[in-house]
Backbone and ligand atoms as CSV (ligand in chain L), in Angstrom:
chain,resi,resn,atom,element,x,y,z
A,1,MET,N,N,-10.311,-18.057,24.611
A,1,MET,CA,C,-9.911,-17.621,23.333
A,1,MET,C,C,-8.706,-16.769,23.309
A,2,LYS,N,N,-7.721,-17.136,22.380
A,2,LYS,CA,C,-6.666,-16.294,22.395
A,2,LYS,C,C,-6.748,-14.912,21.800
A,3,THR,N,N,-6.135,-14.183,22.555
A,3,THR,CA,C,-6.353,-12.577,22.254
A,3,THR,C,C,-5.319,-12.207,21.051
A,4,LEU,N,N,-5.664,-11.468,20.085
A,4,LEU,CA,C,-4.556,-11.016,19.094
A,4,LEU,C,C,-4.141,-9.554,19.348
A,5,ILE,N,N,-4.717,-9.070,20.048
A,5,ILE,CA,C,-4.351,-7.577,20.515
A,5,ILE,C,C,-3.390,-7.701,21.684
A,6,SER,N,N,-2.322,-7.121,21.687
A,6,SER,CA,C,-1.445,-7.007,22.867
A,6,SER,C,C,-0.799,-5.767,22.768
A,7,THR,N,N,-1.050,-5.036,23.977
A,7,THR,CA,C,-0.491,-3.651,23.985
A,7,THR,C,C,0.144,-3.253,25.062
A,8,ILE,N,N,1.113,-2.170,24.904
A,8,ILE,CA,C,2.151,-2.004,25.899
A,8,ILE,C,C,1.783,-0.629,26.387
A,9,GLU,N,N,1.571,-0.358,27.689
A,9,GLU,CA,C,1.152,1.055,28.076
A,9,GLU,C,C,2.803,1.620,28.537
A,10,PHE,N,N,3.059,2.714,27.932
A,10,PHE,CA,C,4.374,3.260,28.233
A,10,PHE,C,C,4.181,4.408,29.524
A,11,ASN,N,N,5.265,4.319,30.250
A,11,ASN,CA,C,5.119,5.237,31.329
A,11,ASN,C,C,5.074,6.759,30.889
A,12,SER,N,N,4.493,7.709,31.389
A,12,SER,CA,C,4.415,9.164,30.862
A,12,SER,C,C,5.361,9.770,31.669
A,13,LEU,N,N,6.505,10.476,31.154
A,13,LEU,CA,C,7.373,11.013,31.999
A,13,LEU,C,C,7.089,12.624,31.866
A,14,GLY,N,N,5.759,12.818,31.381
A,14,GLY,CA,C,5.538,14.289,31.433
A,14,GLY,C,C,5.296,14.993,32.854
A,15,ASP,N,N,5.044,16.212,32.723
A,15,ASP,CA,C,4.962,17.009,33.887
A,15,ASP,C,C,4.265,18.281,33.438
A,16,GLU,N,N,4.342,19.406,34.174
A,16,GLU,CA,C,3.445,20.505,33.799
A,16,GLU,C,C,3.662,21.185,32.526
A,17,ARG,N,N,4.860,20.711,31.851
A,17,ARG,CA,C,5.248,21.195,30.631
A,17,ARG,C,C,4.766,20.493,29.417
A,18,GLY,N,N,4.401,19.262,29.793
A,18,GLY,CA,C,3.928,18.569,28.639
A,18,GLY,C,C,4.220,16.955,28.972
A,19,GLY,N,N,3.951,16.176,27.945
A,19,GLY,CA,C,4.342,14.833,27.792
A,19,GLY,C,C,5.510,14.281,27.369
A,20,LEU,N,N,6.072,13.183,27.675
A,20,LEU,CA,C,7.363,12.791,27.423
A,20,LEU,C,C,7.191,11.077,27.364
A,21,VAL,N,N,7.513,10.487,26.310
A,21,VAL,CA,C,7.611,8.903,26.484
A,21,VAL,C,C,8.968,8.610,25.909
A,22,SER,N,N,9.508,7.685,26.698
A,22,SER,CA,C,11.002,7.246,25.994
A,22,SER,C,C,10.890,5.545,25.874
A,23,LEU,N,N,11.203,5.147,24.650
A,23,LEU,CA,C,11.302,3.886,24.202
A,23,LEU,C,C,12.671,3.416,24.114
A,24,GLU,N,N,12.803,2.285,24.799
A,24,GLU,CA,C,14.180,1.487,24.836
A,24,GLU,C,C,14.111,0.084,24.307
A,25,ALA,N,N,14.942,-0.084,23.506
A,25,ALA,CA,C,15.230,-1.616,22.781
A,25,ALA,C,C,15.430,-2.690,23.961
A,26,ASN,N,N,14.553,-3.675,23.947
A,26,ASN,CA,C,14.584,-4.744,25.096
A,26,ASN,C,C,14.387,-4.158,26.395
A,27,GLU,N,N,13.655,-3.190,26.608
A,27,GLU,CA,C,13.372,-2.850,27.930
A,27,GLU,C,C,11.776,-2.602,27.765
A,28,ASN,N,N,11.295,-1.440,27.493
A,28,ASN,CA,C,9.771,-1.317,27.127
A,28,ASN,C,C,9.316,-1.798,25.858
A,29,ILE,N,N,10.291,-1.911,24.968
A,29,ILE,CA,C,10.117,-2.394,23.558
A,29,ILE,C,C,10.744,-3.934,23.356
A,30,PRO,N,N,10.012,-4.853,23.327
A,30,PRO,CA,C,10.416,-6.272,23.413
A,30,PRO,C,C,11.320,-6.848,22.258
A,31,PHE,N,N,12.245,-6.178,21.816
A,31,PHE,CA,C,13.168,-6.491,20.871
A,31,PHE,C,C,14.283,-5.362,20.584
A,32,SER,N,N,15.484,-5.820,19.849
A,32,SER,CA,C,16.201,-4.764,19.327
A,32,SER,C,C,15.527,-3.983,18.166
A,33,ILE,N,N,15.502,-2.839,18.317
A,33,ILE,CA,C,15.087,-1.897,17.335
A,33,ILE,C,C,16.016,-1.611,16.134
A,34,LYS,N,N,15.461,-2.167,15.040
A,34,LYS,CA,C,16.594,-1.743,13.911
A,34,LYS,C,C,16.118,-0.530,13.039
A,35,ARG,N,N,14.747,-0.577,13.106
A,35,ARG,CA,C,14.224,0.456,11.990
A,35,ARG,C,C,12.909,1.313,12.526
A,36,VAL,N,N,12.836,2.548,12.287
A,36,VAL,CA,C,11.617,3.258,12.721
A,36,VAL,C,C,11.257,3.833,11.336
A,37,TYR,N,N,9.816,3.846,11.175
A,37,TYR,CA,C,9.262,4.429,10.077
A,37,TYR,C,C,7.880,5.074,10.645
A,38,TYR,N,N,7.453,6.217,9.958
A,38,TYR,CA,C,6.167,6.690,10.356
A,38,TYR,C,C,5.576,7.186,9.146
A,39,ILE,N,N,4.209,6.921,9.247
A,39,ILE,CA,C,3.162,7.169,8.224
A,39,ILE,C,C,2.306,8.541,8.783
A,40,PHE,N,N,1.979,9.383,7.866
A,40,PHE,CA,C,1.563,10.730,8.267
A,40,PHE,C,C,1.000,11.060,6.989
A,41,GLY,N,N,0.187,12.176,7.251
A,41,GLY,CA,C,-0.797,12.872,6.024
A,41,GLY,C,C,-1.429,11.811,5.317
A,42,SER,N,N,-2.032,10.983,5.883
A,42,SER,CA,C,-2.829,9.875,5.334
A,42,SER,C,C,-4.249,10.658,4.580
A,43,LYS,N,N,-4.305,10.250,3.616
A,43,LYS,CA,C,-5.516,10.902,2.852
A,43,LYS,C,C,-6.883,10.079,3.572
A,44,ALA,N,N,-7.977,11.193,3.460
A,44,ALA,CA,C,-9.401,10.469,4.139
A,44,ALA,C,C,-9.719,9.146,3.324
A,45,GLY,N,N,-10.131,8.195,4.095
A,45,GLY,CA,C,-10.827,6.999,3.575
A,45,GLY,C,C,-9.824,5.850,3.070
A,46,ILE,N,N,-8.680,6.276,3.176
A,46,ILE,CA,C,-7.527,5.171,2.636
A,46,ILE,C,C,-7.322,4.118,3.576
A,47,ALA,N,N,-6.775,3.147,3.189
A,47,ALA,CA,C,-6.340,1.861,4.126
A,47,ALA,C,C,-4.994,1.653,3.706
A,48,ARG,N,N,-4.344,1.040,4.619
A,48,ARG,CA,C,-2.850,0.731,4.392
A,48,ARG,C,C,-2.835,-0.784,5.055
A,49,GLY,N,N,-1.468,-1.254,4.756
A,49,GLY,CA,C,-1.000,-2.471,5.463
A,49,GLY,C,C,-1.510,-3.688,4.578
A,50,PHE,N,N,-2.375,-4.470,4.641
A,50,PHE,CA,C,-2.564,-5.527,4.079
A,50,PHE,C,C,-1.422,-6.496,3.608
A,51,HIS,N,N,-0.834,-6.767,4.699
A,51,HIS,CA,C,0.206,-7.828,4.610
A,51,HIS,C,C,0.613,-8.455,5.970
A,52,ALA,N,N,1.292,-9.550,5.836
A,52,ALA,CA,C,2.158,-10.169,7.223
A,52,ALA,C,C,3.328,-10.174,6.956
A,53,HIS,N,N,4.304,-10.446,7.982
A,53,HIS,CA,C,5.575,-10.528,7.924
A,53,HIS,C,C,5.988,-12.032,8.500
A,54,LYS,N,N,7.002,-12.670,7.834
A,54,LYS,CA,C,7.212,-13.942,8.154
A,54,LYS,C,C,7.917,-13.945,9.826
A,55,LYS,N,N,8.932,-13.043,9.630
A,55,LYS,CA,C,9.848,-12.917,10.978
A,55,LYS,C,C,9.635,-11.729,11.719
A,56,LEU,N,N,9.328,-10.544,11.144
A,56,LEU,CA,C,9.308,-9.183,11.718
A,56,LEU,C,C,8.328,-9.185,12.839
A,57,LYS,N,N,8.787,-8.306,13.867
A,57,LYS,CA,C,8.041,-7.852,14.734
A,57,LYS,C,C,7.934,-6.235,14.793
A,58,GLN,N,N,6.865,-5.947,15.156
A,58,GLN,CA,C,6.823,-4.171,15.378
A,58,GLN,C,C,5.911,-3.880,16.543
A,59,VAL,N,N,6.203,-2.565,16.841
A,59,VAL,CA,C,5.342,-1.892,17.862
A,59,VAL,C,C,4.670,-0.764,17.032
A,60,ALA,N,N,3.547,-0.459,16.829
A,60,ALA,CA,C,2.902,0.849,16.328
A,60,ALA,C,C,2.405,1.616,17.283
A,61,ILE,N,N,2.645,2.890,17.222
A,61,ILE,CA,C,2.159,3.864,18.265
A,61,ILE,C,C,1.536,5.359,17.654
A,62,ALA,N,N,0.406,5.506,17.801
A,62,ALA,CA,C,-0.338,6.784,17.077
A,62,ALA,C,C,0.397,7.872,18.072
A,63,VAL,N,N,1.334,8.461,17.538
A,63,VAL,CA,C,2.174,9.571,18.443
A,63,VAL,C,C,1.179,10.902,18.509
A,64,SER,N,N,0.139,10.984,17.140
A,64,SER,CA,C,-0.560,12.043,17.179
A,64,SER,C,C,-1.936,11.399,16.436
A,65,GLY,N,N,-3.026,11.804,16.741
A,65,GLY,CA,C,-4.124,11.321,16.097
A,65,GLY,C,C,-4.668,9.875,16.327
A,66,SER,N,N,-5.590,9.315,15.429
A,66,SER,CA,C,-5.750,8.052,15.885
A,66,SER,C,C,-5.967,7.113,14.411
A,67,CYS,N,N,-5.884,6.021,14.588
A,67,CYS,CA,C,-6.132,5.005,13.560
A,67,CYS,C,C,-6.498,3.713,14.090
A,68,ARG,N,N,-7.248,2.966,13.204
A,68,ARG,CA,C,-7.914,1.589,13.698
A,68,ARG,C,C,-7.080,0.441,12.912
A,69,PHE,N,N,-6.508,-0.525,13.686
A,69,PHE,CA,C,-6.040,-1.641,13.260
A,69,PHE,C,C,-6.709,-2.746,13.175
A,70,ILE,N,N,-6.638,-3.612,12.210
A,70,ILE,CA,C,-7.360,-4.941,12.294
A,70,ILE,C,C,-6.144,-5.990,12.213
A,71,ILE,N,N,-6.069,-6.868,13.342
A,71,ILE,CA,C,-5.096,-7.843,13.306
A,71,ILE,C,C,-5.721,-9.265,13.284
A,72,ASP,N,N,-5.101,-10.047,12.154
A,72,ASP,CA,C,-6.020,-11.417,11.754
A,72,ASP,C,C,-4.827,-12.518,11.879
A,73,ASP,N,N,-5.098,-13.501,12.362
A,73,ASP,CA,C,-4.145,-14.697,12.468
A,73,ASP,C,C,-4.509,-15.758,11.387
A,74,GLY,N,N,-5.488,-15.515,10.802
A,74,GLY,CA,C,-5.851,-16.489,9.670
A,74,GLY,C,C,-7.200,-17.188,10.108
A,75,GLN,N,N,-7.481,-17.025,11.301
A,75,GLN,CA,C,-8.531,-17.844,12.014
A,75,GLN,C,C,-9.593,-16.697,12.598
A,76,PHE,N,N,-8.812,-15.916,13.320
A,76,PHE,CA,C,-9.521,-14.921,14.225
A,76,PHE,C,C,-9.037,-13.419,13.775
A,77,LYS,N,N,-10.040,-12.512,13.817
A,77,LYS,CA,C,-9.728,-10.931,13.356
A,77,LYS,C,C,-10.044,-10.200,14.794
A,78,GLU,N,N,-9.353,-9.275,15.107
A,78,GLU,CA,C,-9.737,-8.191,16.244
A,78,GLU,C,C,-9.216,-6.860,15.747
A,79,SER,N,N,-9.887,-5.806,16.248
A,79,SER,CA,C,-9.685,-4.670,15.873
A,79,SER,C,C,-9.493,-3.607,17.153
A,80,LYS,N,N,-8.385,-2.857,16.698
A,80,LYS,CA,C,-7.787,-1.971,17.834
A,80,LYS,C,C,-7.881,-0.479,17.437
A,81,VAL,N,N,-8.298,0.167,18.164
A,81,VAL,CA,C,-8.004,1.756,17.820
A,81,VAL,C,C,-6.903,2.391,18.585
A,82,LEU,N,N,-6.045,2.808,17.926
A,82,LEU,CA,C,-4.714,3.538,18.633
A,82,LEU,C,C,-5.204,4.948,18.632
A,83,SER,N,N,-5.015,5.492,19.838
A,83,SER,CA,C,-5.178,6.937,19.742
A,83,SER,C,C,-4.334,7.592,21.061
A,84,SER,N,N,-3.372,7.062,21.491
A,84,SER,CA,C,-2.648,7.701,22.595
A,84,SER,C,C,-1.191,7.378,22.460
A,85,PRO,N,N,-0.411,8.412,22.753
A,85,PRO,CA,C,0.984,8.411,22.648
A,85,PRO,C,C,1.602,7.640,23.441
A,86,THR,N,N,0.693,7.073,24.521
A,86,THR,CA,C,1.507,6.294,25.706
A,86,THR,C,C,1.008,4.764,25.365
A,87,GLU,N,N,0.461,4.393,24.312
A,87,GLU,CA,C,0.099,3.044,24.027
A,87,GLU,C,C,0.698,2.570,22.728
A,88,GLY,N,N,1.392,1.304,22.959
A,88,GLY,CA,C,1.929,0.765,21.833
A,88,GLY,C,C,1.112,-0.492,21.529
A,89,LEU,N,N,0.923,-0.679,20.154
A,89,LEU,CA,C,0.389,-2.137,19.955
A,89,LEU,C,C,1.504,-3.177,19.257
A,90,LEU,N,N,1.627,-4.321,19.886
A,90,LEU,CA,C,2.559,-5.161,19.613
A,90,LEU,C,C,2.122,-6.025,18.324
A,91,ILE,N,N,2.694,-6.027,17.132
A,91,ILE,CA,C,2.376,-6.793,16.150
A,91,ILE,C,C,3.403,-7.812,16.097
A,92,ASP,N,N,3.013,-9.261,16.123
A,92,ASP,CA,C,3.929,-10.249,16.100
A,92,ASP,C,C,4.190,-10.761,14.567
A,93,SER,N,N,5.205,-11.348,14.513
A,93,SER,CA,C,5.326,-11.999,13.143
A,93,SER,C,C,3.882,-13.056,12.751
A,94,CYS,N,N,3.945,-13.135,11.490
A,94,CYS,CA,C,2.662,-14.239,11.007
A,94,CYS,C,C,1.557,-13.701,11.323
A,95,VAL,N,N,1.219,-12.465,11.438
A,95,VAL,CA,C,-0.386,-11.780,11.400
A,95,VAL,C,C,-0.632,-10.984,10.409
A,96,TRP,N,N,-1.732,-10.990,9.941
A,96,TRP,CA,C,-1.988,-10.016,8.789
A,96,TRP,C,C,-2.770,-8.804,9.393
A,97,ARG,N,N,-2.128,-7.653,9.042
A,97,ARG,CA,C,-2.549,-6.423,9.738
A,97,ARG,C,C,-3.118,-5.414,8.425
A,98,GLU,N,N,-3.984,-4.829,8.763
A,98,GLU,CA,C,-4.554,-3.610,8.249
A,98,GLU,C,C,-4.706,-2.588,8.921
A,99,MET,N,N,-4.705,-1.372,8.479
A,99,MET,CA,C,-4.657,-0.123,9.247
A,99,MET,C,C,-5.945,0.798,8.342
A,100,HIS,N,N,-7.007,1.180,9.278
A,100,HIS,CA,C,-7.988,1.758,8.608
A,100,HIS,C,C,-8.429,3.011,9.390
A,101,ASP,N,N,-9.253,4.072,8.849
A,101,ASP,CA,C,-9.862,5.292,9.616
A,101,ASP,C,C,-8.746,6.159,10.203
A,102,PHE,N,N,-7.810,6.409,9.436
A,102,PHE,CA,C,-6.738,7.429,10.006
A,102,PHE,C,C,-7.331,8.562,10.075
A,103,SER,N,N,-6.976,9.377,11.087
A,103,SER,CA,C,-7.524,10.666,11.553
A,103,SER,C,C,-6.521,11.407,10.700
A,104,HIS,N,N,-6.976,12.926,10.191
A,104,HIS,CA,C,-6.062,13.859,9.560
A,104,HIS,C,C,-4.871,14.083,10.223
A,105,ASP,N,N,-4.741,14.094,11.286
A,105,ASP,CA,C,-3.748,14.536,12.189
A,105,ASP,C,C,-2.799,13.357,12.666
A,106,CYS,N,N,-3.302,11.917,11.993
A,106,CYS,CA,C,-2.735,10.662,12.567
A,106,CYS,C,C,-0.891,10.742,12.232
A,107,VAL,N,N,-0.241,10.612,13.122
A,107,VAL,CA,C,1.248,10.374,12.747
A,107,VAL,C,C,1.400,8.847,13.517
A,108,LEU,N,N,1.386,7.801,12.822
A,108,LEU,CA,C,1.621,6.557,13.184
A,108,LEU,C,C,3.011,6.092,13.160
A,109,MET,N,N,3.721,5.943,14.327
A,109,MET,CA,C,5.211,5.477,14.480
A,109,MET,C,C,5.334,3.994,14.535
A,110,VAL,N,N,5.992,3.422,13.843
A,110,VAL,CA,C,6.086,1.992,13.861
A,110,VAL,C,C,7.710,1.615,14.211
A,111,LEU,N,N,7.999,1.043,15.101
A,111,LEU,CA,C,9.424,0.536,15.473
A,111,LEU,C,C,9.650,-0.839,15.088
A,112,ALA,N,N,10.607,-1.355,14.214
A,112,ALA,CA,C,10.426,-2.817,13.877
A,112,ALA,C,C,11.911,-3.444,14.263
A,113,SER,N,N,11.877,-4.686,14.299
A,113,SER,CA,C,12.740,-5.440,14.661
A,113,SER,C,C,13.916,-5.874,13.808
A,114,ASP,N,N,13.574,-5.412,12.386
A,114,ASP,CA,C,14.629,-5.623,11.533
A,114,ASP,C,C,14.608,-4.547,10.554
A,115,TYR,N,N,15.631,-4.463,9.525
A,115,TYR,CA,C,15.574,-3.587,8.313
A,115,TYR,C,C,14.690,-3.957,7.224
A,116,TYR,N,N,14.232,-3.188,6.502
A,116,TYR,CA,C,13.400,-3.340,5.518
A,116,TYR,C,C,13.717,-4.433,4.539
A,117,ASP,N,N,12.740,-5.557,4.469
A,117,ASP,CA,C,13.381,-6.622,3.509
A,117,ASP,C,C,11.957,-7.025,2.880
A,118,GLU,N,N,11.844,-6.757,1.683
A,118,GLU,CA,C,10.591,-7.302,1.109
A,118,GLU,C,C,10.430,-8.688,0.834
A,119,ALA,N,N,11.581,-9.618,0.889
A,119,ALA,CA,C,11.493,-10.989,1.173
A,119,ALA,C,C,10.560,-11.560,2.284
A,120,ASP,N,N,10.610,-10.706,3.158
A,120,ASP,CA,C,9.817,-11.037,4.550
A,120,ASP,C,C,8.321,-10.903,4.589
A,121,TYR,N,N,7.994,-10.075,3.589
A,121,TYR,CA,C,6.607,-9.619,3.370
A,121,TYR,C,C,5.695,-11.022,2.969
A,122,ILE,N,N,4.271,-11.233,3.258
A,122,ILE,CA,C,3.297,-11.928,2.697
A,122,ILE,C,C,2.380,-10.993,2.292
A,123,ARG,N,N,2.181,-10.557,1.022
A,123,ARG,CA,C,1.274,-9.399,0.492
A,123,ARG,C,C,-0.078,-9.989,0.008
A,124,ASN,N,N,-0.002,-11.327,-0.125
A,124,ASN,CA,C,-1.190,-12.012,-0.762
A,124,ASN,C,C,-2.030,-12.611,0.459
A,125,TYR,N,N,-3.456,-12.404,0.352
A,125,TYR,CA,C,-4.059,-13.041,1.898
A,125,TYR,C,C,-4.310,-14.300,1.548
A,126,GLN,N,N,-4.612,-14.977,0.385
A,126,GLN,CA,C,-4.705,-16.299,0.110
A,126,GLN,C,C,-3.338,-17.027,0.434
A,127,ASP,N,N,-2.253,-16.421,-0.017
A,127,ASP,CA,C,-0.951,-17.104,0.483
A,127,ASP,C,C,-0.940,-17.082,1.979
A,128,PHE,N,N,-1.225,-15.917,2.562
A,128,PHE,CA,C,-1.096,-16.037,4.094
A,128,PHE,C,C,-1.928,-17.035,4.612
A,129,LEU,N,N,-3.279,-17.396,4.262
A,129,LEU,CA,C,-3.897,-18.222,4.669
A,129,LEU,C,C,-3.410,-19.869,4.509
A,130,LYS,N,N,-2.856,-19.965,3.448
A,130,LYS,CA,C,-2.130,-21.274,3.046
A,130,LYS,C,C,-0.910,-21.440,4.083
A,131,ILE,N,N,-0.090,-20.515,4.335
A,131,ILE,CA,C,0.929,-20.661,5.005
A,131,ILE,C,C,0.468,-20.713,6.594
A,132,MET,N,N,-0.586,-20.253,7.093
A,132,MET,CA,C,-1.153,-20.215,8.428
A,132,MET,C,C,-1.548,-21.692,8.690
A,133,ARG,N,N,-2.161,-22.283,7.673
A,133,ARG,CA,C,-2.977,-23.447,7.787
A,133,ARG,C,C,-2.205,-24.699,7.497
A,134,LYS,N,N,-0.988,-24.760,7.255
A,134,LYS,CA,C,0.046,-25.781,7.126
A,134,LYS,C,C,0.219,-26.525,8.395
L,1,TYD,P1,P,3.838,-0.240,1.812
L,1,TYD,O1,O,4.527,-1.643,2.446
L,1,TYD,O2,O,2.963,-0.167,0.984
L,1,TYD,O3,O,3.267,0.347,3.461
L,1,TYD,P2,P,1.864,0.117,4.194
L,1,TYD,O4,O,2.093,-1.404,4.547
L,1,TYD,O5,O,1.973,0.972,5.423
L,1,TYD,O6,O,0.655,0.212,3.429
L,1,TYD,O7,O,5.163,0.512,1.943
L,1,TYD,C1,C,5.289,1.601,0.993
L,1,TYD,C2,C,6.512,1.627,-0.043
L,1,TYD,O8,O,7.548,1.911,0.950
L,1,TYD,C3,C,6.730,0.184,-0.531
L,1,TYD,O9,O,7.406,0.565,-1.657
L,1,TYD,C4,C,7.930,-0.249,0.407
L,1,TYD,C5,C,8.660,1.050,0.945
L,1,TYD,N1,N,9.028,0.924,2.316
L,1,TYD,C6,C,10.376,0.859,2.681
L,1,TYD,O10,O,11.291,1.242,1.529
L,1,TYD,N2,N,10.984,0.764,3.837
L,1,TYD,C7,C,9.933,0.833,4.936
L,1,TYD,O11,O,10.551,0.779,5.933
L,1,TYD,C8,C,8.618,0.671,4.645
L,1,TYD,C9,C,7.738,0.393,5.760
L,1,TYD,C10,C,8.270,0.711,3.319
C-alpha cells in the first residue's frame, strides 16, 4: 500500500550548548522555499487545515510542542504526530490535510514552495474528492 506519510529527518547540529537545525532550499528541503509561516498559541481542542492544494508543496515542522496531522489522498487517510524539531513532514500537492491535538506550546512552522495564493486552495472536501476521482 502506498504510504501517505513522508518525513525528513534533519541533521542536528546541536552540541552541549543546545540544538540547531539548518534548512536549505533544494538541499534538505526538496523545493525552493518561497514562503514560511508558523502557527502558534493554538487554542485547546481546535483543529486547522481542512484543505488541499492544487500545486503547493510544504514541509511542516513542530519546532516546539506537538500536533497531529491527518493526510488524506481521497482514498486513504494516515495520521502522524509531529513532536520533534528535527523531523519534517513533507506535504505534497493534492492531499487533504488536517491538524489536530495542538499542545499549548506548539509552534508549527511550515515551509512552502510558493507564495500565498487562495486560487491554489481546495477548501471543500467534496470538491477535493471529485478532483481526485477524475
Ligand atoms: P487558514 O488557511 O485558515 O489556515 P489553516 O489552513 O492553518 O487553518 O489561514 C488563515 C488566514 O490566513 C486565511 O485568511 C488565509 C491567511 N493566510 C495568509 O494570508 N497567508 C498565508 O501564508 C497563510 C497560510 C494564510
